[in-house]
N, C-alpha and C positions, 0 to 999 in steps of 0.2 A: 522925685524923679528916680526911676530904676536905673542903676548903673549896670550895663552889660559887660560881659567879659571882654568884648572887643574894644572897649573903651580904655583898657589898660594896654600900655605900649609893650608889644612883644620884644622889641629890641632892647628896651630898658630892663625887662625881666631877664632876658638871656644874658645881657651884659653884666648884670649883678650876680647871677648864679654861676656864669662861666668865669667871672672876674673874682670878686671877693668870695663867692661860694655861699653867701647868705644875703637875703633881702627881707624886708618886712613891710607891713601895712599898719599904721597907727589907727586905733579907733575903729577897727573893722566891725566890732560888736559892742553893744552897750555894756557898761560895767556890771549892771545887774545880771546880764546874760552870763558873764564870767563868774559871778557869784553862784549861779545855778550850776555851772560846770563844776565848780569846786565842791558843791554838795554832792553831785553825782560821783565824783572821784572818791570822796571820803566814804560814801555809802558802799562803793565797790571795795575800797581798801579794807573796810571792816569785815567784809565777807570773806576775804582771801588771806589776810595778813598772817593767820596762824595755820594755814594749810600748806603742806609741802608742795613746792612748785608754783604757789600762787603769787608770792611777792619775791622776786629774785633780788639778791643784794648786788648793788653796783658800786660797792665800796662801803666804808663805815657809815652807818646811819643813813644809807641811801638805798632806795628800792625802786624797781621797775615792775610794772604789772601790765599784762595785756588783757584787754577787755573786749567784750562784744559791743558793736555799735548800739545794740539795744539798751545798754547800760548808760549811754551818754545821750541825754535828751536833746542836746544841741548838735548831734552828729550831722543831721541833714542840713542844718544851717551852715555848718562849716563847709561841707563838700559841695554845696550849691552856691556858696558865696562867689560873686563874679571874679574876685581876685584869685581865689583858690583855683577856679576853673581856668582862668587866663594863664596862671603860672604853669599848671599841669599841661595845658595844650601847647604852650610855647616851648617848653623844655622837653616834655615826654611824648608829645604828639596827641592826636585826638582820641586814640584808643588807650589812654593811660588806665592803670589798674590800681585801685585802692586795696592795699594788702595788709595793713596793720593799723590797729588802734590801741593805744596804751597810754600810760602816764608814768612819769618819773617824779619821785618825791625825795628831795634832799632834806632830811630833818636837821634840827639843831645838832651840831657836833659832826656833821658830814665834813670830810676832809677833802683837800685838793685831789682830784683824780690825776692819774698819769695822762700825758698827752696821747691822743689816740684818734683813730677813725672807727666808725661803728662796725665795719666789716671790711674785708680785703677789697682793694680796688679791682674791679672786673676788667678784662681786656678791652671792653668797649670804651672804658675811660682811660686806662693806663696806656693803651696803644692807640685806640681809635679817637681819643680826645673828645668823647661824647658822654654826657651825663645820662644815665638811664634809671635814676631813682632820685627821689626827694623825700625829705622829712619836714612836715609842718608842725610848728610848736605854738601852743597857746598857754600863756601863764594864767594862773588863778589868783595871783597876788601882785600887788604893785612892787616890783622888784627894786630892792635897795642894795648897795654894795655889800652890806653885811649879810645878805641872804645867801651868799655864795653863788653869784650869777654865772651863767654860761659864758665861757671864754673861748674865743675862736681865733685862729691864725689865718687871716684872709689869703685866699689864693692857693692854699696848700692841698686842695682837692686833686691837684695835678702832680703832687710829689710822688716820686717812685721810692717807696720804702721797702721794696722787695728784700726779703731776708730778715726783716724786723720780726719781733715776736708776733706770731700769728698774722704777719703782714699787716698789722694794725697799730702796733705800738713802736714808734720810732725810738731808737736808742737814746739813752739819757744824755749822751754827749751831743745830741742834736737839739736838745730842748732849748738851748739858747736862741736858736732861730725862731722858735715858736713863741717864746717869751717876748722877744723883741717885736714880733708882729702882732702880739695878742691884742684883741679888743674885747672888753666886757660888754655884754648886752644886758640892758636894764628895761625889759618890756613891762608894760603896765596892763592892768586888766582890760580886756577887749582888743588888745593887739594880736596880730598873727604874723608869724615869720615862716619863711621857707629856706631850707638849706640843703646843700649836698652833705650827706652823712659821711662823705669821704674827706671833707675839709677837716684838718687836724684841729681838735678842740679838747676841752675838758670842763667838767664841773668843778667849781671852786668851793672852798671851805665855807660852810654855813655858820657864821658867828652870831646869828640873830637868835631870838627866842621863839621863832615860829618856822614851821616847814614851808617849803616853796613848791607846791605841786604844779606840774606842767603836763598838759596833754600832748600826745604825739600822734600824728596821722602819717603813715608811710605810704608812698605811692611809687609805682614802678612804670616804666615804659613797657611795651608788650614783650620785649626780650629780657626784662629784668627777672631775677630769680629769687627775690626776697620773700615771696609768698611761701617758698619752701621752708622758711624758718619760722613761720607763723601759722596760726590756726584760727583765722577769723570765722566766727560762727554767727548765724542768724536763724531764726525760726521761719517757717514758710509764711506765716501770717505777717511777720515784720517785713520780709522780703517783698511780699505782694503789695504791701502798703507804701513802699518807697516810690518816689518819682522815678520814671524810667531813666532820667538823666543821672540818677544815682545808681540804680540797680544795674544798669548796663556797664558800670565801671567797677563793680564790686567783685573781687575774687574772694569767695567765702565758701564755707561748708554749711549746708542747710541741715539743721538738726531739729528734732521734735521739741527739745528743751535746751536752752543755752546752759552750758556747764562752765565751771571754772576752767579757764584756759591754762593748761599745764605747759609752762614755758620750757623751751629747749635752747633758746638763744642765750646761753650763759657766756658771759665775757670774763673769763678767768683773770685776764690781765688787770681788770679794774679792781680786783680784790687784793692786789699787791700794794703795800705801803709805798708812798712816794718819797719818804725821807731816807 
């Protein structure tokens, strides 16, 4: 049976993202599909890891890379999944825009990040109490506590931290609130989650002997501005081959040949030690 987007409850979706700020769907994809995603990520990482602007540090032994959808063979599977569509439409409206594809890799030795949000809270959220962007995450490993899992402080997407460093990094004296609220997420291969990138969170120390790659797909409402910080690229042939229900939601630059995406969204605060 084909599950349609309307079979997912919009009220539950909105309740989760406006409440805790993060929701997930277990077993959205086969585990073998997640293994293919991992292979795509490692192939891409090998291409850019030694090139300036290719892999940005997000703390010790932790890197973030933006990539063209063409490099991710399961991209269409992700953005046409009924849950993905239902979440985007419920929170961002029917004209949502896909603005970012990338991946985060915490290697063994990665340390705790400072508590942060991924960008300053826009007035639509801080004043208007409306979410106008989401980040979807897909793990490529079965996450264990020693992998340094994602840690989130539920409900903090509404916190006003104006005046904090870059309006993103709450002062250290406030960390007790986030530590008290913290939940560690242990997704498994094939799971997908959606979160507000404004919910205060951090990556934790990877004490395992293996890296933990995670794919990220960023989506905006029509009034979101995150596309300004990214450079999603596709070739004309790839764009023409996409289903209309994907093509119509893609904010991208059409290029004759996909190039390495030189990243500009450096988060300096993540390079500071937490000790």
